C-alpha positions in Angstrom: -24.2 -83.2 160.8 -24.7 -84.9 157.4 -23.5 -82.7 154.5 -23.7 -85.6 152.0 -25.2 -84.5 148.7 -28.8 -85.6 148.3 -30.4 -85.5 144.9 -33.9 -84.3 144.6 -35.1 -87.8 143.7 -33.9 -89.1 147.0 -35.8 -86.5 149.2 -38.8 -88.0 150.9 -41.6 -86.0 152.4 -41.8 -85.9 156.2 -43.7 -88.9 157.5 -47.2 -88.7 158.8 -45.9 -89.4 162.3 -43.5 -86.5 162.2 -46.2 -84.2 160.8 -48.7 -85.3 163.5 -46.0 -84.6 166.1 -45.7 -80.9 165.1 -48.0 -79.8 168.0 -45.2 -80.8 170.3 -43.4 -77.7 169.1 -45.6 -75.7 171.4 -43.6 -77.1 174.3 -40.8 -74.9 173.2 -42.5 -71.9 174.5 -42.3 -72.7 178.2 -38.7 -74.0 177.7 -37.9 -70.7 176.1 -39.1 -68.8 179.1 -37.0 -71.0 181.4 -33.9 -70.4 179.2 -34.4 -66.6 178.8 -31.9 -65.6 181.5 -29.2 -67.7 179.9 -30.2 -66.5 176.4 -29.7 -62.9 177.5 -26.0 -63.7 178.1 -25.5 -64.3 174.4 -23.5 -61.7 172.4 -25.2 -58.3 172.1 -25.8 -56.4 168.9 -24.6 -52.9 168.1 -27.9 -51.4 166.9 -27.6 -52.6 163.3 -30.8 -53.4 161.4 -32.1 -57.0 161.4 -35.2 -58.0 159.4 -37.1 -61.1 160.6 -39.4 -62.8 158.0 -42.2 -65.3 158.8 -43.0 -68.6 157.1 -45.7 -69.6 154.7 -49.2 -68.8 156.0 -47.8 -66.7 158.9 -47.3 -63.0 159.6 -45.3 -60.9 161.9 -47.1 -62.2 165.0 -45.4 -65.5 164.6 -42.0 -64.0 164.9 -42.7 -61.6 167.7 -40.9 -63.7 170.4 -37.8 -63.9 168.3 -37.9 -60.2 167.4 -38.5 -59.2 171.0 -35.5 -61.4 172.1 -33.2 -59.7 169.5 -34.4 -56.3 170.6 -33.3 -57.2 174.2 -29.9 -58.0 172.7 -29.8 -54.4 171.3 -30.5 -55.2 167.6 -32.6 -52.8 165.6 -35.2 -55.3 164.7 -37.9 -55.0 162.0 -40.7 -57.4 160.9 -41.5 -57.8 157.3 -44.8 -55.8 157.4 -46.3 -57.5 154.4 -49.2 -59.2 156.2 -49.6 -63.0 155.8 -46.8 -64.7 153.8 -48.9 -66.2 150.9 -45.9 -67.5 148.9 -45.8 -64.6 146.4 -42.1 -65.2 146.4 -40.8 -63.0 143.5 -42.8 -60.0 144.8 -41.7 -60.6 148.4 -38.0 -60.8 147.3 -38.4 -57.5 145.5 -40.3 -55.7 148.2 -38.1 -56.8 151.0 -35.0 -56.1 148.9 -36.0 -52.5 148.4 -36.7 -52.1 152.1 -33.3 -53.7 153.0 -31.5 -51.4 150.6 -33.2 -48.4 152.0 -32.5 -49.5 155.6 -28.8 -50.1 154.8 -28.6 -46.7 153.2 -30.0 -45.0 156.3 -27.8 -47.0 158.7 -24.7 -46.6 156.6 -24.0 -50.3 156.8 -25.4 -53.7 155.5 -28.3 -55.3 157.4 -28.9 -58.9 158.5 -32.0 -61.0 157.6 -33.4 -63.9 159.6 -36.1 -66.1 158.1 -38.3 -69.0 159.3 -39.2 -71.6 156.6 -40.3 -69.8 153.4 -39.2 -66.6 155.1 -35.7 -68.0 155.2 -35.7 -68.8 151.5 -36.9 -65.2 150.7 -34.1 -63.9 152.9 -31.4 -65.9 151.0 -32.7 -64.7 147.7 -32.7 -61.0 148.8 -29.1 -61.5 149.8 -28.4 -63.2 146.4 -29.8 -60.2 144.5 -28.4 -57.5 146.8 -25.2 -58.8 148.4 -23.9 -55.3 148.9 -26.5 -54.4 151.4 -26.9 -57.7 153.3 -24.2 -58.8 155.7 -25.6 -62.1 156.9 -28.6 -64.4 156.6 -29.9 -66.9 159.2 -32.5 -69.4 158.2 -34.3 -72.2 160.0 -36.4 -74.9 158.5 -36.1 -73.3 155.0 -36.6 -75.4 151.9 -33.7 -74.4 149.6 -34.2 -77.3 147.3 -37.5 -77.7 145.4 -39.5 -74.9 146.9 -42.7 -76.4 148.2 -42.2 -79.7 146.5 -40.5 -81.5 149.4 -42.9 -80.1 152.1 -46.2 -81.2 153.5 -48.0 -78.4 151.6 -47.0 -80.0 148.2 -50.4 -81.8 147.8 -52.3 -78.7 148.7 -50.2 -76.6 146.3 -50.8 -79.1 143.5 -54.6 -78.9 144.1 -54.3 -75.1 143.9 -52.8 -75.4 140.5 -49.2 -74.8 141.4 -46.7 -76.4 139.0 -44.2 -77.9 141.5 -41.8 -79.0 138.9 -41.7 -75.5 137.4 -41.2 -73.9 140.8 -38.3 -76.4 141.5 -36.7 -75.4 138.1 -37.0 -71.7 139.0 -35.4 -72.3 142.4 -32.5 -74.0 140.6 -32.3 -71.3 137.9 -31.8 -68.6 140.5 -28.7 -70.4 141.7 -26.9 -69.4 138.5 -26.2 -66.2 140.4 -23.7 -67.2 143.2 -24.7 -66.7 146.8 -22.0 -64.6 148.3 -23.5 -63.5 151.7 -22.7 -65.7 154.7 -25.6 -67.9 155.7 -26.3 -69.9 158.8 -28.8 -72.6 157.8 -30.5 -74.3 160.8 -32.4 -77.6 160.2 -33.9 -80.4 162.2 -34.4 -84.1 161.3 -37.6 -83.9 163.5 -39.1 -81.4 161.1 -42.6 -82.6 160.2 -43.3 -79.9 157.5 -40.2 -79.5 155.4 -38.0 -82.5 154.5 -34.8 -81.8 156.4 -32.7 -82.9 153.3 -34.3 -80.0 151.4 -32.8 -77.6 153.9 -29.2 -78.7 153.1 -27.8 -76.3 150.6 -25.9 -77.9 147.7 -24.4 -74.7 146.2 -20.7 -75.1 145.6 -18.5 -72.4 147.1 -21.3 -70.6 148.9 -20.4 -69.4 152.4 -23.0 -71.6 154.2 -22.8 -73.1 157.6 -25.4 -75.8 158.4 -26.4 -76.3 162.1 -28.6 -79.1 163.2 -31.1 -78.8 166.2 -33.7 -81.1 167.7 -37.0 -79.4 167.1 -40.3 -79.7 165.2 -40.8 -77.2 162.4 -43.3 -75.3 164.5 -41.0 -75.3 167.4 -38.1 -73.8 165.5 -39.6 -70.4 165.9 -39.6 -70.7 169.7 -36.6 -72.8 170.3 -34.0 -71.6 172.8 -31.4 -73.6 170.8 -32.3 -71.7 167.6 -32.4 -68.4 169.4 -28.9 -69.0 170.7 -27.7 -69.8 167.2 -29.3 -66.7 165.7 -27.7 -64.5 168.4 -24.3 -65.9 167.8 -24.6 -65.7 164.0 -25.6 -62.1 164.1 -22.6 -61.3 166.3 -20.2 -62.7 163.7 -18.4 -60.5 161.2 -19.1 -61.4 157.6 -15.5 -62.6 157.2 -16.0 -65.2 160.0 -18.5 -67.3 157.9 
C-alpha cells in the first residue's frame, strides 16, 4: 500500500480506459454469490446499529446487497432513506447526523457508518461532527481530497455551475476539526471514477487505516473482498484502530 503524501496538483483523473472498464464491475455480483458461504464465516455483529450510505447518483437500492449481508451477520442495518444522493452534502451530513444521534440514544451506544464513494465522505464528516455517537466508519472509493474535483464527474459538475476549487477549499476547511473516529478507508487503483490518490487521507494523527483492493469503482459495492473488510472492521473495538 502506498501511503506517500500526494499533493492535489499531482492527482490525475482516472484514464478513459479505466472509466470504460467500469462495467467489468458487474462481474463482482456472481463472484459475490460464490463467496457468500465463506463471507458468512466472518465475525458477527452484536445487534448494534450500522448505517450504509450510497454514492453520488445512487439510492438505497445500490447498497441492498451489502446491507443484506450485514443483516445476515446480525448487525442492525439501516439505509440512508434520503432518496437519490444528489450531492447536497451539507444537508446530508446534518440529516444523517441527527438520525445517527437518535439511533445511538435509543441503542445506548455509538453506531457505525459505512459509505460508498460520496456516501463514505458523508459518513466521515458525520463522524467528525459527532464523534461521541459514531464508533467506526468504513469507506470505499471515497474522495477525501478535492470532493468531485478528482473524479470523472468533474467536467459535468463544472458545466452545472459547481465551483470545484471552492468545494475543494471547503473540504480542506472541515479538516480543521480533527477526525477522531476510527476509519477503514478502502481504495482501488483500478477505480475508473475516483482517482485512487484522492482516497488516501492525508490528515495527520487521524485514526485511519487504508486498505487496497482490486476492483472497479462500480464493483466496490459488490466485491467479496470489500465485504470481508467491512465485516472485520465492524467487529473491531474502537480502540483497535
